[in-house]
C-alpha positions, 0 to 999 in steps of 0.5 A: 559379248552376248553372242559369246556368252550364249556360245559358252552356255551352249558348250557347257550344256552340251558337255553336261548332256553328252556324259563324255560318251560311254566309250571313254577310256576311263575304267567303268564301274561295276554294276553287273552281277557278282558271285555268291562271295560278293566280289565284283566282276573284272571290268574292261574298257569295252564300248557301251553294249546296251542293257545286257551289261547291267540288267541280269534278270532272274525268274520270279520266285515270289510264288514258289512254295519253298523256304525263303532261304532255299530261294535266296540261295539260287540268287547271285549277290549284288556287286559291292561298289567300290566307288559311290557318289557320297561321303560318310560326312554327307550322310552325317549331314543328312542325319543332322537334317533329319534328327537335328543332332549328329549323335543319333547314329554311331559311326558304324551305323553311318557306314552300314547306312552307306552299304545299304544305300549302295545296294539301292543305287545299284538297283535303280541304276540298272533299271535306269540303264534299261529304260535308257537303252532305246534312245541311248539317253538318260534323263530325269524321266528315266530315273524317275520311272526307275525309282517307281519300278524298283521302290514300293509305292510309298517310298517311290512317291516320296522319292519322286516328289523330292526329285521334282522339288529339286529340279524345280528349285534348280530351274527357278534359280537365276541371276549372276550369283547362280554360277558361283553356287554349287548345284547341290546348293541350288537344288537344296540337297546335301548330297553332291549333284556333281558327284552323282553326275560323274558316277553315272557317266563312269558307271555307263548308265547310258551313252548320254546323261543329262544334268537333271538325271543326276539331280533326280538320282541325288534327290531320290537317294537323299530322301531314301536315306532320310526314310531309312534313318527315320525308320531306324530311329523310330524302331529304336525309340518307342515307335511313336515317331520324332518325340522319342528320338531325343531320348533314345540311345544312338542307333548302332549298325546292328539296330539299323540292320534289324529295323531294316530286316523287320521293314517289308518296304525296306528289306526287299530293296536293301537286301544283298541278293540281286533278286528284288523281293517285294512286300516281305521282310527278312523273316519271310513274312508277307504284308500284302494281305493287309491291303486287301483285308 
């Protein structure tokens, strides 16, 4: 019996680690660059071709002395994901975890939050695919490195800390009851780890996707969602943090987008254009100089 149990566990780990291979006939998701209209490119069931399929790089225009609107007009838009690894109900649960109430954001604000998170997901997944190209394998290290490269320093530290905590909780889980509990419950996450794993396989982030990579990506996206929700509520209130959240009215989609546009850490990550802009808000105002004064 013990030999059979170990054989079943080995087969389960192998199925999770293989990612069903990238040449699966199932239609892959589009993470490639879209046109100015924002429509995704047509996908075919072609084999994995390395980082060129997702990683389309433009030259850096941060130092060009030109208006920001003229610079962004040369950038393609990020693709609009039709399939993404969360639901609006799960985002509502994240809002409830942050604020203690599900009425802090309006339904249209929840939808706008989902749109913003999809853009960050595309950026992180592209970078993770590029880092996974050498060994054709995506693990937690590639996901954490991608988060550090794409996000700002403070945001990446929070997201990586959440990912490390989730992986640690998963590793410490033991006993017969573990098999009856979902991985998200084991990792103390609201977003579904299994749905993230399926999405990474379908999106062909790498030929092989390890389960801890899905745990890290789910934890990072949930931490980023909490950060966006918190800053949106803080901008809606008196700017004094949690004490004013209960008294402020529900945040609408316009107010949430306005808070993102005025935040230099969030706008460059969550704006629609493919070019990653760091340290500037929607008005082109830079905050880098404050760190050196």
